[in-house]
Residue frames as a rotation matrix with the C-alpha (Angstrom) as fourth column:
MET 1
0.378 -0.348 -0.858 1.69
-0.763 0.408 -0.501 3.65
0.525 0.844 -0.112 -8.83
VAL 2
0.996 -0.085 0.029 2.85
0.058 0.856 0.514 0.16
-0.069 -0.510 0.857 -7.97
ILE 3
0.380 -0.920 0.097 6.49
-0.925 -0.376 0.053 0.29
-0.012 -0.110 -0.994 -6.79
GLU 4
-0.710 -0.660 -0.246 6.93
-0.635 0.751 -0.182 -3.34
0.305 0.027 -0.952 -5.88
VAL 5
0.648 0.755 -0.106 5.09
-0.596 0.588 0.546 -6.59
0.475 -0.291 0.831 -5.27
LEU 6
-0.198 -0.750 0.631 6.81
-0.979 0.182 -0.090 -8.40
-0.048 -0.636 -0.770 -2.40
GLU 7
-0.237 0.031 -0.971 7.38
-0.323 0.940 0.108 -12.16
0.916 0.339 -0.212 -2.70
THR 8
-0.456 0.045 -0.889 7.42
0.775 0.510 -0.372 -12.46
0.437 -0.859 -0.268 1.13
PRO 9
0.340 0.639 0.690 4.71
0.214 -0.767 0.605 -10.21
0.915 -0.058 -0.398 2.67
LEU 10
-0.847 -0.456 0.274 5.37
-0.097 -0.374 -0.922 -8.14
0.523 -0.808 0.272 5.75
LEU 11
-0.116 0.861 -0.495 2.90
0.870 0.328 0.368 -8.58
0.479 -0.389 -0.787 8.56
ASP 12
0.218 0.357 0.908 1.07
-0.054 -0.925 0.377 -5.50
0.974 -0.131 -0.182 9.83
ARG 13
-0.751 -0.617 -0.233 2.31
0.252 0.057 -0.966 -4.44
0.610 -0.785 0.113 13.31
GLU 14
-0.028 0.816 0.578 -1.23
-0.567 -0.489 0.663 -3.55
0.823 -0.309 0.476 14.55
ASP 15
-0.888 -0.425 0.178 -1.33
-0.348 0.365 -0.863 -4.43
0.301 -0.828 -0.472 18.19
GLU 16
-0.390 0.830 0.398 -5.08
-0.735 -0.021 -0.677 -4.68
-0.554 -0.557 0.618 18.59
ALA 17
-0.921 0.019 0.388 -6.46
0.168 0.920 0.354 -8.10
-0.351 0.391 -0.851 17.66
GLY 18
0.032 0.998 0.056 -9.88
0.581 0.027 -0.813 -6.48
-0.813 0.058 -0.579 17.06
SER 19
-0.080 -0.121 -0.989 -8.52
-0.545 -0.825 0.146 -4.33
-0.834 0.551 0.000 14.29
THR 20
0.881 0.458 0.116 -9.41
-0.130 0.470 -0.873 -5.29
-0.454 0.754 0.474 10.70
TYR 21
0.617 -0.741 -0.265 -5.69
-0.594 -0.217 -0.775 -4.81
0.516 0.636 -0.574 9.91
PHE 22
0.467 -0.443 0.765 -4.39
-0.713 0.324 0.622 -7.18
-0.524 -0.836 -0.165 12.61
ARG 23
-0.220 -0.718 0.660 -1.52
-0.117 0.691 0.713 -9.23
-0.968 0.080 -0.236 11.13
GLU 24
0.844 0.531 -0.077 -2.59
-0.085 -0.010 -0.996 -8.39
-0.530 0.847 0.036 7.60
PRO 25
0.105 -0.833 0.544 -0.05
0.761 0.419 0.495 -9.55
-0.640 0.362 0.678 5.00
LEU 26
0.665 0.072 -0.743 1.38
-0.247 -0.918 -0.310 -6.46
-0.705 0.390 -0.593 3.28
ASP 27
0.040 -0.612 0.790 2.70
0.643 0.620 0.448 -7.58
-0.765 0.490 0.419 -0.10
LEU 28
0.343 0.150 0.928 2.15
0.892 -0.363 -0.271 -4.48
0.296 0.920 -0.258 -2.24
VAL 29
-0.337 -0.514 -0.788 4.20
0.658 -0.728 0.193 -1.27
-0.673 -0.453 0.584 -2.16
LEU 30
0.432 0.535 0.726 2.38
0.887 -0.399 -0.233 1.71
0.164 0.745 -0.647 -3.68
GLY 31
-0.646 -0.685 -0.338 3.88
0.715 -0.698 0.047 5.15
-0.268 -0.211 0.940 -4.32
LEU 32
0.594 0.788 0.161 2.21
0.804 -0.580 -0.130 8.50
-0.009 0.207 -0.978 -4.25
ILE 33
-0.546 -0.740 0.393 3.53
0.704 -0.660 -0.264 11.94
0.454 0.132 0.881 -4.99
TRP 34
-0.164 0.506 -0.847 2.45
0.778 -0.461 -0.426 14.52
-0.606 -0.729 -0.319 -2.41
ASP 35
-0.157 0.200 0.967 0.62
0.838 -0.492 0.238 17.37
0.523 0.848 -0.090 -4.08
ASP 36
0.646 0.448 0.618 0.33
0.056 -0.836 0.546 19.79
0.761 -0.318 -0.565 -1.12
GLY 37
0.982 -0.173 -0.079 2.23
0.053 -0.148 0.988 21.28
-0.182 -0.974 -0.136 1.73
PRO 38
0.449 -0.882 -0.147 5.95
-0.785 -0.467 0.406 21.58
-0.427 -0.067 -0.902 2.38
SER 39
-0.286 -0.554 0.782 6.59
-0.137 0.831 0.539 18.01
-0.948 0.047 -0.313 1.14
ARG 40
0.702 0.658 -0.271 5.01
-0.330 -0.036 -0.943 18.73
-0.631 0.752 0.192 -2.28
GLY 41
0.510 -0.487 -0.709 6.64
-0.808 0.011 -0.589 16.76
0.295 0.873 -0.388 -5.05
GLU 42
-0.509 -0.733 0.451 8.06
-0.847 0.520 -0.110 14.07
-0.154 -0.439 -0.885 -2.78
LEU 43
-0.014 0.447 -0.894 7.43
-0.476 0.784 0.399 10.40
0.879 0.431 0.202 -3.52
VAL 44
-0.370 -0.020 0.929 6.12
-0.903 0.242 -0.354 8.48
-0.218 -0.970 -0.107 -0.46
THR 45
-0.481 0.198 -0.854 5.41
-0.370 0.837 0.402 4.79
0.795 0.509 -0.330 -0.31
PHE 46
-0.100 0.545 0.832 2.90
-0.969 0.136 -0.206 2.74
-0.226 -0.827 0.515 1.63
HIS 47
-0.971 -0.215 -0.108 2.48
-0.228 0.964 0.134 -1.00
0.075 0.155 -0.985 2.12
TYR 48
-0.075 0.994 0.077 -0.90
-0.987 -0.063 -0.149 -2.64
-0.143 -0.087 0.986 1.44
ASP 49
-0.394 0.140 0.908 -2.49
0.001 0.988 -0.151 -6.04
-0.919 -0.059 -0.390 1.25
SER 50
-0.927 -0.070 -0.369 -2.89
-0.351 -0.190 0.917 -6.68
-0.135 0.979 0.152 -2.49
ARG 51
-0.702 0.711 0.035 -6.12
0.707 0.690 0.154 -8.54
0.086 0.133 -0.987 -1.91
ARG 52
-0.096 0.642 -0.760 -7.76
0.525 -0.616 -0.587 -5.18
-0.846 -0.455 -0.278 -1.22
PHE 53
-0.244 -0.098 -0.965 -7.21
-0.597 -0.769 0.229 -4.08
-0.764 0.632 0.129 -4.82
GLN 54
0.425 0.355 0.832 -8.33
0.471 0.699 -0.539 -5.24
-0.773 0.621 0.130 -8.29
SER 55
-0.653 -0.676 0.342 -6.77
0.596 -0.179 0.783 -4.71
-0.468 0.714 0.520 -11.67
TRP 56
0.434 0.764 -0.477 -8.13
0.167 -0.588 -0.791 -1.89
-0.885 0.264 -0.383 -13.77
THR 57
-0.695 -0.597 0.400 -7.74
0.551 -0.085 0.830 -1.46
-0.462 0.798 0.388 -17.52
GLU 58
-0.171 0.600 -0.781 -9.26
-0.400 -0.767 -0.501 1.18
-0.900 0.227 0.372 -19.67
GLU 59
-0.130 0.187 0.974 -11.08
0.782 0.623 -0.015 -0.08
-0.609 0.760 -0.227 -22.73
VAL 60
-0.714 -0.193 -0.673 -10.82
-0.194 -0.869 0.455 2.08
-0.673 0.455 0.583 -25.79
């Protein structure tokens, strides 16, 4: 689920300039609920570049 869309993106801290994620602007915070292991049921968040996603709507 989308938790937040950041107005000012964070820059990925990847040190390797050859990485595809080098200095990628992370402007989307997504949340997941772990479904396995000792952390089951916990909400965790990850930062992503919103350009890697597209909107999806279900047509009825």
